[in-house]
C-alpha positions in Angstrom: 0.3 13.4 102.4 2.8 11.4 100.3 3.7 7.8 99.4 5.1 7.3 102.9 1.5 7.1 104.2 0.6 4.6 101.5 0.7 1.4 103.5 -1.7 2.8 106.2 -4.1 4.1 103.5 -4.1 0.8 101.6 -4.8 -1.1 104.8 -7.7 1.2 105.6 -9.1 0.6 102.1 -9.4 -3.1 103.0 -12.0 -2.3 105.7 -15.3 -4.2 105.9 -17.0 -0.8 106.1 -17.9 0.6 102.6 -17.7 4.1 104.0 -14.0 3.7 104.9 -13.2 2.0 101.6 -14.8 4.9 99.6 -13.0 7.6 101.6 -9.6 6.0 101.2 -10.1 5.3 97.5 -9.7 9.0 96.8 -6.2 8.9 98.2 -4.9 5.8 96.5 -3.6 7.4 93.3 -1.1 9.3 95.5 0.1 6.2 97.3 2.7 4.9 94.9 2.6 1.5 93.2 0.9 -0.2 96.1 -1.9 2.4 95.9 -2.2 1.8 92.1 -2.4 -1.9 92.7 -5.1 -1.5 95.3 -7.1 0.9 93.0 -6.8 -1.7 90.2 -8.4 -4.3 92.6 -11.2 -1.8 93.5 -12.1 -1.3 89.9 -13.3 -5.0 90.0 -14.9 -4.7 93.4 -18.2 -6.6 93.8 -19.9 -3.4 95.0 -20.7 -1.2 92.0 -20.7 1.9 94.2 -17.1 1.2 95.1 -16.3 0.8 91.4 -17.9 4.2 90.7 -15.7 5.8 93.4 -12.6 4.2 92.0 -13.4 5.6 88.6 -14.0 9.1 90.0 -10.7 8.9 92.0 -8.8 8.1 88.8 -10.6 10.7 86.8 -9.7 13.4 89.4 -6.1 12.2 89.5 -5.5 12.5 85.7 -6.7 16.1 85.8 -3.5 16.9 87.8 -0.6 18.1 85.7 1.9 16.0 87.7 0.0 12.7 87.3 2.3 9.8 86.5 2.0 7.8 83.2 1.0 4.7 85.1 -2.1 6.4 86.6 -3.0 7.7 83.1 -2.7 4.3 81.6 -4.8 2.8 84.3 -7.5 5.4 83.7 -7.6 4.5 80.0 -8.0 0.8 80.8 -10.6 1.5 83.5 -12.6 3.8 81.2 -12.9 1.2 78.5 -13.7 -1.5 81.1 -16.4 0.7 82.7 -18.2 1.2 79.3 -19.2 -2.5 79.3 -19.6 -2.9 83.1 -22.5 -5.0 84.3 -23.8 -2.1 86.4 -25.7 0.8 84.8 -24.3 3.1 87.5 -20.7 2.4 86.5 -21.5 2.8 82.8 -23.2 6.1 83.5 -20.0 7.3 85.2 -18.0 6.2 82.2 -20.4 8.1 79.9 -20.0 11.4 81.8 -16.2 11.1 81.5 -16.5 11.1 77.7 -18.2 14.6 77.5 -15.1 16.6 76.6 -13.5 14.0 74.3 -13.7 14.6 70.5 -16.0 12.2 68.7 -13.2 10.6 66.6 -11.4 9.6 69.8 -14.4 8.2 71.7 -16.9 7.0 69.1 -16.3 3.3 69.9 -16.8 3.9 73.6 -20.0 6.0 72.9 -21.4 3.1 70.9 -20.7 0.7 73.8 -22.5 3.1 76.2 -25.5 3.4 73.8 -25.7 -0.4 73.4 -26.0 -0.6 77.2 -29.1 1.6 77.3 -32.2 -0.5 78.0 -34.7 2.1 76.8 -36.1 2.9 80.2 -33.4 4.1 82.5 -33.9 7.9 82.5 -30.7 8.6 84.4 -28.7 6.4 82.0 -30.2 8.3 79.1 -29.2 11.6 80.6 -25.6 10.4 81.1 -25.5 9.3 77.5 -26.7 12.8 76.5 -23.9 14.4 78.5 -21.4 12.1 76.8 -22.6 13.4 73.4 -22.6 17.1 74.3 -21.1 19.0 71.4 -21.2 16.0 69.1 -24.9 15.2 69.0 -25.1 15.0 65.2 -22.3 12.5 64.8 -23.4 10.4 67.7 -27.0 10.3 66.5 -25.9 9.2 63.1 -23.7 6.5 64.7 -26.5 5.1 66.8 -29.3 5.0 64.2 -27.1 3.9 61.2 -28.8 0.5 61.0 -32.3 1.8 61.7 -33.1 4.8 59.6 -36.9 4.3 59.4 -38.1 6.2 62.5 -41.3 4.1 62.7 -39.2 1.0 63.4 -37.4 2.6 66.3 -37.7 0.8 69.6 -37.9 2.6 73.0 -34.1 2.8 73.1 -33.7 4.6 69.8 -36.7 6.9 70.3 -35.3 7.9 73.7 -31.9 8.6 72.3 -33.5 10.7 69.5 -35.5 12.6 72.1 -32.4 13.4 74.2 -30.0 14.3 71.4 -32.5 15.9 68.9 -29.9 17.0 66.3 -31.1 19.3 63.6 -30.9 16.6 61.0 -33.4 14.4 62.9 -36.3 16.9 62.7 -38.0 15.0 59.8 -37.7 11.7 61.5 -39.0 13.2 64.8 -41.9 14.7 62.8 -42.7 11.3 61.2 -43.1 9.7 64.6 -45.1 12.6 66.0 -47.6 12.3 63.1 -48.1 8.6 63.3 -51.4 7.9 65.1 -50.4 4.2 65.7 -47.8 5.3 68.2 -48.8 5.9 71.9 -49.7 9.6 72.6 -46.9 9.8 75.2 -44.3 8.7 72.6 -45.6 11.3 70.1 -45.5 14.0 72.7 -41.8 13.2 73.3 -41.1 13.7 69.6 -42.9 17.1 69.7 -40.8 18.1 72.7 -37.6 17.1 70.9 -38.6 19.2 67.9 -39.3 22.2 70.1 -35.7 22.1 71.4 -34.3 22.8 67.9 -33.9 26.4 66.9 -33.9 26.2 63.2 -36.6 27.0 60.6 -37.1 23.4 59.7 -38.1 22.6 63.3 -40.6 25.5 63.4 -42.1 24.4 60.1 -42.4 20.8 61.4 -44.2 22.0 64.6 -46.6 24.1 62.5 -47.5 21.1 60.4 -48.2 19.0 63.4 -50.3 21.8 65.0 -52.4 22.1 61.8 -52.5 18.6 60.3 -51.4 16.2 63.0 -53.6 13.8 64.9 -56.3 15.7 66.9 -55.0 14.5 70.2 -51.6 16.3 69.7 -52.5 19.4 67.7 -53.1 21.6 70.8 -49.9 20.4 72.3 -47.9 21.4 69.2 -49.7 24.7 69.0 -48.7 25.5 72.6 -45.1 24.7 71.9 -45.2 26.8 68.7 -46.7 29.9 70.5 -44.1 29.5 73.3 -41.1 29.2 71.0 -42.2 32.2 68.9 -41.4 34.2 72.0 -37.7 33.3 71.9 -35.7 31.2 69.4 -38.3 31.1 66.7 -39.3 34.8 66.9 -37.4 35.7 63.6 -38.5 32.5 61.7 -40.6 33.2 58.6 -43.4 30.6 58.4 -46.1 30.1 55.8 -48.9 30.4 58.3 -49.5 31.2 62.0 -49.8 28.7 64.8 -53.3 28.0 66.0 -54.2 29.5 69.3 -54.0 26.6 71.9 -56.9 26.3 74.4 -56.3 27.5 78.0 -54.7 24.9 80.2 -57.1 23.5 82.7 -55.7 22.1 85.9 -57.2 18.8 86.9 -59.4 19.0 89.9 -58.1 17.2 93.0 -60.0 14.2 94.3 -61.1 15.9 97.5 -62.2 19.4 98.5 -60.0 21.6 100.6 -61.0 21.3 104.2 -60.8 24.7 105.8 -61.9 23.7 109.2 -59.3 23.6 112.1 -58.9 23.0 115.8 -56.9 25.3 118.0 -54.1 23.5 120.0 -54.1 23.1 123.7 -57.0 23.4 126.1 -59.7 26.2 126.1 -59.6 28.8 128.9 -63.4 28.7 128.8 -66.0 26.1 128.0 -69.7 26.3 128.4 -71.9 23.3 129.3 -75.2 24.7 127.9 -76.5 26.7 125.0 -76.1 30.2 126.6 -73.2 31.9 128.3 -72.2 35.4 129.4 -68.5 35.4 129.2 -66.0 37.8 130.9 -62.4 36.6 130.7 -58.9 37.9 131.7 -56.8 37.5 128.5 -53.7 39.4 129.4 -50.8 38.5 127.1 -53.0 37.0 124.4 -51.7 37.1 120.9 -54.5 35.2 119.3 -58.0 34.3 120.4 -60.3 31.6 119.0 -64.1 31.6 119.4 -65.4 28.1 119.0 -69.0 27.0 118.7 -69.6 23.2 118.5 -72.6 21.0 118.6 -73.6 17.8 120.3 -75.8 17.0 117.3 -74.5 15.4 114.1 -75.9 18.3 112.0 -74.8 21.9 112.0 -76.9 24.3 114.2 -76.9 28.1 114.2 -75.5 30.1 117.1 -74.4 33.7 117.8 -71.5 35.6 119.4 -73.2 38.7 120.6 -71.4 42.0 121.4 -67.9 40.6 121.5 -65.7 43.3 123.0 -62.0 43.4 123.8 -61.0 45.8 126.6 -57.5 47.2 126.7 -55.8 49.9 128.7 -56.5 52.5 126.0 -59.9 51.5 124.5 -62.7 49.0 123.9 -62.7 47.2 120.5 -65.8 45.6 119.0 -64.6 42.4 117.3 -67.3 42.7 114.7 -65.5 45.8 113.5 -62.1 44.2 112.9 -61.2 41.5 110.4 -60.6 37.9 111.6 -57.5 36.2 110.3 -59.1 32.8 109.7 -62.7 31.5 110.2 -65.0 28.8 109.0 -68.7 28.1 109.7 -70.6 24.9 109.1 -67.9 22.3 109.7 -68.7 18.8 110.7 -69.9 18.9 114.4 -67.9 16.9 116.9 -71.1 15.4 118.3 -71.7 11.7 119.1 -69.7 9.3 117.0 -71.7 7.2 114.5 -72.6 3.7 115.6 -70.1 1.4 113.8 -71.5 -1.1 111.3 -70.3 -3.0 108.3 -71.4 -0.3 105.9 -69.8 2.6 107.7 -66.6 0.6 108.3 -66.4 0.0 104.5 -66.8 3.7 103.9 -64.0 4.6 106.2 -61.6 2.7 104.1 -62.0 5.3 101.3 -60.4 8.7 101.2 -62.6 11.1 103.2 -64.4 13.9 101.4 -63.8 17.0 103.6 -66.8 19.3 104.2 -67.3 22.5 102.4 -67.5 25.4 104.9 -68.5 29.0 104.6 -67.5 32.2 106.5 -69.4 33.4 109.6 -71.8 36.2 109.0 -72.2 39.6 110.7 -75.6 40.5 112.0 -77.4 42.3 114.8 -79.2 41.0 117.9 -82.0 42.3 120.1 -81.8 46.0 120.5 -79.2 46.4 117.7 -76.2 44.8 119.3 -73.6 43.7 116.9 -73.3 39.9 116.6 -71.6 37.1 114.6 -73.8 34.4 113.3 -72.2 30.9 112.8 -73.2 27.4 112.1 -71.7 25.0 114.6 -69.1 23.6 114.2 -67.4 27.0 113.8 -64.0 28.6 114.7 -63.1 32.3 114.4 -59.5 33.4 114.9 -58.4 36.9 115.7 -54.9 38.4 115.8 -55.0 40.7 118.9 -51.3 41.1 119.5 -51.3 44.8 118.6 -54.3 45.5 120.8 -52.7 44.3 124.0 -56.1 43.2 125.4 -56.9 42.9 129.1 -60.4 41.3 129.0 -62.8 39.7 126.6 -66.6 40.1 127.1 -69.1 38.4 124.9 -72.5 36.6 125.1 -72.8 33.3 123.4 -76.2 32.0 122.4 -77.6 29.1 120.5 -80.7 29.6 118.2 -84.0 29.0 120.1 -84.9 25.9 118.1 -81.7 24.1 119.0 -82.4 23.6 122.7 -79.1 22.8 124.5 -77.2 21.2 121.6 -74.5 24.0 121.3 -71.5 24.5 123.6 -69.0 27.3 123.3 -65.3 27.5 124.1 -62.6 30.1 123.9 -58.9 29.4 123.2 -56.1 31.8 123.8 -52.6 31.7 122.3 -50.1 33.6 124.5 -46.9 32.2 122.9 -44.1 34.5 121.6 -43.9 36.3 118.3 -41.2 38.1 116.3 -37.7 37.9 117.6 -39.0 36.2 120.8 -40.2 33.1 119.0 -38.7 30.1 120.8 -35.7 28.3 119.2 -36.3 25.2 117.2 -35.2 22.9 119.9 -38.1 24.1 122.1 -40.8 23.3 119.5 -41.6 19.8 120.8 -42.7 21.5 124.1 -45.1 23.9 122.2 -48.7 22.7 121.6 -49.6 22.6 117.9 -52.4 21.5 115.6 -51.9 20.1 112.1 -55.4 21.3 111.2 -54.5 24.8 112.4 -51.3 24.7 110.4 -53.3 23.8 107.3 -55.6 26.8 107.9 -52.6 29.1 108.4 -50.9 27.7 105.2 -54.0 28.6 103.2 -54.9 31.9 105.0 -54.6 35.1 103.0 -52.8 37.0 105.7 -49.8 34.5 105.7 -50.0 33.7 102.0 -48.1 30.4 101.9 -50.6 28.8 99.4 -50.2 31.7 97.0 -46.8 30.4 96.1 -46.6 26.7 97.3 -48.6 23.6 96.7 -49.3 21.0 99.4 -51.0 17.8 98.2 -52.6 19.5 95.2 -53.7 22.8 96.6 -51.9 26.1 96.2 -49.8 28.1 93.8 -46.9 27.2 91.5 -44.4 30.0 92.1 -42.3 28.3 94.8 -41.3 24.7 95.4 -44.0 22.0 96.0 -43.9 21.4 99.8 -46.0 18.2 99.8 -43.0 16.0 100.7 -40.7 18.7 102.3 -41.0 17.2 105.7 -39.5 13.9 104.4 -36.4 15.8 103.4 -36.1 18.4 106.2 -36.2 17.9 110.0 -38.5 20.0 112.2 -35.4 22.1 113.1 -34.6 22.7 109.4 -38.3 23.6 108.6 -38.2 26.1 111.5 -35.2 27.8 110.0 -36.6 27.7 106.4 -39.8 29.4 107.5 -38.3 32.1 109.7 -35.2 32.8 107.6 -36.1 32.1 103.9 -33.2 34.1 102.6 -30.6 31.9 104.3 -31.0 29.0 101.8 -32.9 29.4 98.6 -33.9 26.1 96.8 -32.1 25.5 93.6 -34.1 26.7 90.6 -36.0 29.2 92.7 -33.5 32.0 92.9 -34.8 35.5 92.4 -33.5 37.8 89.6 -34.0 41.5 89.3 -34.1 43.1 85.8 -33.6 46.8 85.5 -35.0 48.1 82.2 -33.7 50.9 80.0 -36.7 52.9 81.3 -35.6 52.6 84.9 -38.2 50.0 85.9 -37.0 47.2 88.2 -38.8 43.9 87.9 -38.0 41.0 90.3 -39.1 37.4 90.2 -38.2 33.8 89.5 -36.4 33.4 86.2 -38.6 31.2 84.0 -36.4 31.7 80.9 -33.0 33.3 80.4 -33.3 33.6 76.7 -34.7 36.5 74.7 -37.1 37.6 76.0 -36.2 37.1 79.6 -39.2 35.7 81.4 -39.8 36.4 85.1 -42.6 35.3 87.4 -43.2 37.7 90.3 -44.5 36.9 93.8 -48.1 37.4 92.7 -47.7 34.8 89.9 -47.7 37.4 87.1 -45.4 36.6 84.2 -43.2 39.4 82.8 -41.6 39.0 79.4 -38.8 41.5 78.8 -36.9 41.9 75.5 -33.1 41.8 76.1 -32.6 44.9 74.0 -34.8 46.8 76.6 -32.7 45.6 79.6 -30.0 47.6 81.3 -28.9 45.3 84.1 -29.7 41.8 85.3 -28.8 41.1 88.9 -29.3 37.9 90.9 -30.9 38.7 94.2 -29.7 37.3 97.5 -33.2 37.5 98.9 -36.0 35.0 98.4 -39.5 36.1 97.2 -40.8 34.5 100.4 -41.3 37.0 103.2 -39.9 36.5 106.7 -42.8 35.2 108.8 -41.4 35.7 112.3 -43.5 38.8 112.8 -46.6 37.1 111.4 -46.6 33.9 113.4 -46.7 33.0 117.1 -44.6 30.0 118.3 -47.8 28.0 118.6 -48.7 28.8 115.0 -45.2 27.9 113.8 -45.4 24.6 115.5 -48.8 24.0 113.9 -47.5 24.9 110.5 -44.6 22.4 110.8 -47.0 19.7 112.1 -49.1 20.3 109.0 -46.2 19.9 106.7 -45.2 16.7 108.5 -48.7 15.3 108.3 -49.0 16.2 104.6 -45.8 14.3 103.8 -47.3 11.1 105.3 -50.5 11.3 103.2 -51.0 9.1 100.1 -50.5 11.1 96.9 -54.2 11.1 96.0 -55.4 12.4 99.4 
């Protein structure tokens, strides 16, 4: 595409659609003088996003060896103009363009960029930090030349000091960290900035804060000191040792984790009184759910007596095999409370989920095995490997209850493994968000060992609380069944082979010395570089493929849970 296409491209750049304007802007530097003239106009466009695109277009153009002098001259003019643009987004773009320019050639522009920082825009501060890469010391001296007393710094200068943290600023950072009159959050930022310096002066300053600083920041500095002694400060000689910081306590969530759940779909059996002798054909069942519920508002005891699965090869006593998920003592579904002003007010507050317990194994009558539950209760079994034909069980409420318990049985016959339905079929599959929550937290699946949803779970993998806002149901389907296809940035797996022949795999917490990995169980491994033989990035995720562990119905439920979690307020 050459200058002969210029008139058409310039015409397209005058569209009323910003999308077309932005797309054609990338081509304008190659469209001759008419393209340059149009690009000059776009640098003053009323839409700051168009001005950003025009800058990027010019910046890309000047990187080409055959770029004309007129384009290079336009870039120099545009860069200076962008440094004082009314839009922070445009100034950020100009800042990033200064990264590889020597300090003596760009110090005036750096000062203009710094003058435009309002002290609060975190993205702007990061762009300024990128602009100063490799010239942090000179830039810091330039910015604070008229305000050398660190206790007089405003939020703008303290933010710049935090981001640039040159070696010469350690004493000033320490002065602010030790001043009890400053807010704790500001003092912690100064401690963070000191921690990112590798010299002896920074380590000594951190030790002083940990030993003699304000009480509310000593433990924070001690933690940083202990951490940095494992890498950049390990060879630093200090006058004393860092205090041992207290263990980190995670704040308790506002609610208790509700482990109750409801199977999706309709039951294949439901009793209408407190006793039932059940004999069901369950051919093709992958999962079965034994449900005991109550018409009363309080939990009542009930029993599943002699539950037996019959298959072509044998009979299996369900009390002798582990259930996959179960709870007992959940809130009965009995009659709804009579609405009144007080109960209506209570419903406006976040609900406090019930605490539940596991069902208990017992015997009944002449020694028959039985499962004792407190209704409401659900017990789930994975029977896919048993290939069952029939289920026989006696369901009985405790004598004192008198007709308040009813029993139901659900069966999941949906596909598993390679036969799981494609994502486009999921809307046709019944699912239950509460079942999905139970699956997420179940030990046999293990999602919660690595992932957090709304405050509950592990911290090895990404937080999934808002994942459904970013990914469609189809994308979640692929993410769950094929975790190795696309690994989230920052959660790539590394394998370290030591000089003793041991292979350790996990998420890379630190690439310094020592190398720090966190494995799938959450255990942290610290490996000195001198003891490593090979470091290899893995193409596989720590997350296992779940196709063989889930049915289509369970997959649908898990996705519904993630979707419902994304719609909850943050404190729920």
